[in-house]
N, C-alpha and C positions, 0 to 999 in steps of 0.2 A: 046081597049085602054084601058086604066088604069085612074081610078078617081083621082080625087085631093089626097085624103087620101092616097090611094096605092102610088102614086109619093112620096109621102113624104115619108111613112114607107121603099119605095124602097132607096131612098137618104139615109135616116137615117142609115138604113143595111148598105149600101156602106162606109160610114163615119164611123160606130162604129164597124163593124163587118169585122175582117181583112181577116178571111177565105172566107165569103162571097164575099168579094171585088175580091180577088184571083179569085175565081170562075166565076166572070162575067168578069174580065180581061181576063180568059182562054178561056170564052166562045167568046168574041170579039178580038181574038188573040194577046193579049197583055201579055201573061205568061211571053214570054222569055225577054221581055222588063223588065216587072217587076224584074225577077229574075236577071237579069242585075244589075238594080236599086239596088236591095238588097245587091249584092255583092259588088257592088260600096261603098253602104254605109256601109257594114262592113269593108271594105277595108278602108273606110276613117275613119271610127272611130278607126280602131286599129292604123292606121298612127297619129289619133290624141291622143292615149293614148301613143304612142310611142314619140312623139313629147313633149308631158306632162312629160313622164319621163326624156327625156333629158333635159327640160327646169327645172325639179326639180334637175337632178344633176348639170346642170350648175349652176342654183342656190345656189346650195350647195357649189361648185366649187368658186363661186364669193364671196359667204360670206366667206369662207374659206380664199380667196385671200385677199378680204377685211381685215379680221382680220391681214393676216399677215403684210398689207400694215401698218394698225394701229400700229401693235406691232414693225413696221422697222421705221416707223415715231417716235414712243416714244423712241427706240434706237439712231434713229439721234438725238432727242431731247437730250437725256443723252450725248450722245458724244459730241454734240454741246456746253454742260454746261461743260462736263471734257476738252474740248480743251479750252473754255474760262478761266478756271481755271489754265490749262498747260501754257496757255499766262501769265496769271496773275504772276503764279510762277515764269516762264522764264525771266519777267520782273524784278521780284526781284532779282532775280539771276544776272542778268544782270549788274542792280544798284549795288548790292553786290560787284560783280567782280569788277565793276568800283571804288568801294570805298577801296576794298584791293589793287587793283593797284596803286590808290593815296599813302593809306598808305604803300605799299612796295617800292615805289618811294620816300617818305620820309624817310624811314628806311635806303634804300640803300643810300641816299645823307649823313644820320647822320653817317653811318657805313664809308663810305669813308672819310669822315673829320676825324672820329675817328682813322681809318685805318692810314690816313698822321700823325695823331696824336702819335700815338701809334709808328709809323715807326721812326719818329724824334724821339722821346725818346728812341726805341731801339737803333738807330744809335748810340746818344750819350752815353746810356749806354753801349754799344759793345765796343765804342772807349773807354772809362774809363776802361772797364773789360778787353781790350787785353793790353791797358798800364799797368794795375795792373799786369796782367797775365806775360808779359814779363820781368815787375820787378821781380816778385816773381819766376817766372822761374829763371830768373839770380841769386838771392840771393840763391835759393834753390839747383840750380846746385854747384855755390861756397861753399856754408855752406856742401852738399854731399861730394865734394872732396876734402876739409879740413877734414871732419871726416872719408873718407876712407885713408887718407895718414898714419895714425899709425895702420891701417888692412893691407895696401900693405906693408908696412915694418914688418909686422908679417908673412904674407906670403912668400913674396919674398925673406927673408931673409937679409934686407940691412937696414943699419943703416940710411939712409936717402934718401928721395925723394926730387927731384930737377926738375927743368924745362929746358926746353930746347926752345929757342926762335928765331925763324930765319924769316927774310924778305922774301919770296918767289916771286922773281921778273918774274919767269917765268910762274906762274899761275900754276904751276903743282897738286898743291892741290884744290885748289877752282875754277880755270879756269880764274884767273885775279890775277895781282898780290897783294898780300897780306900778312899780317902779321899771322905767324903758331907759335902755341903754344903749346906745350905736356910735361906731366909728363915725367921725366927721372930718372932711377934708374941704379945705374951701380956698378955690383958686380962680382968681379974676371975676368974681362976685357969684361963682357958680357953687353951689353948695352941693357935695357928694355925701351921700349915707352910704357907709361900706359895711358889710357885713362878710368876715373871712371865718369858713368854716373848714373842718376837717374833712366832711363829707355833708351835702346838703341834700334835702329833701325837699317834695313839693310844700310841706307845712313851713319850711323855713323862708321859702319865696314870701308866701301869701304873710308871714310875720314882716319881713322887711316891706313889703306894698304896705301893710295896716302901718309901720313906724313912718314912711314918707307920705303917708295922709295925715297924723297926726304932726308930724313936722311943721308943714305946710299949713296947717291949722294954727299951731303955735307961733311961727315966725313969720307966717305970710310969704314964705318963698318955696317954691316947689322944688325940691331936692331932687337931685339925680341919685337913681337907686343902680348900687355896684353888689354882687353877691362874687367872692373869690372862695373857690376850693377845688381841690383834686381830684374828687369823685361828688359828680351831680348827678340825680333820679334821671331817667327820662321824661317822668312826668312833670320834674322838677323843671326840666328846660322848656317845656313846653307850656307850663304856666308862667313861666318868666318871658316868653316872647309873646304871651297875651297881653299881661301886664305891664311890659316896657321895663323889665328890668334888666339889668347888663349881667352876662354871666361871664367869667372868667375862669375857665377850665383847663385841666389837660386834656381832653378829648373832645 
């Protein structure tokens, strides 16, 4: 039997001395159990360490994610400010466009009124210009014809330039009954119809040719056709060569 003191020392040894404790457990048949418990504790400690590492890694990731979320939140706030500023600018631009549209409409109305006024003035001016041009054209053409009489007499060698005037009832020259008038030179039984023009076109050549046909029909004499002008169109020259009309020009 153990005394009280020996029991106390025994229990203290079990509590404080691990080697003694395992020796006693082996004597009692608990060694395998203790070994298994020790392995379980080691496995548990390893598991705890792994879990701690995982928690630390996850904690780092959570902190990184939290930082990312904070950065994204700041970006969203900045973007929201930018959008608000953009909306304000859009509103200002829209208001400015509305003002510009109003100004443009007013300007268009003013332009339309001015356009009508200018057109009226142009119409009036054009009518005056046409009347003046017609008057000047007639007067200048007559002045040119008078100036050419002396030149024609020198060119064609005749003493006098007269006129042949005939009323064309059949409308052979103008396509309707009309008075026909042309300068006439007679030299050595040769009849020469002369048309002096300040400028001559293809129509002037065709008209002189039709007058020549009418003269031949009325008088029975085929005339010589002469066109005198300082400016003759190219197509007029070509037609004159085809119809046998003589052309005297500066070109």
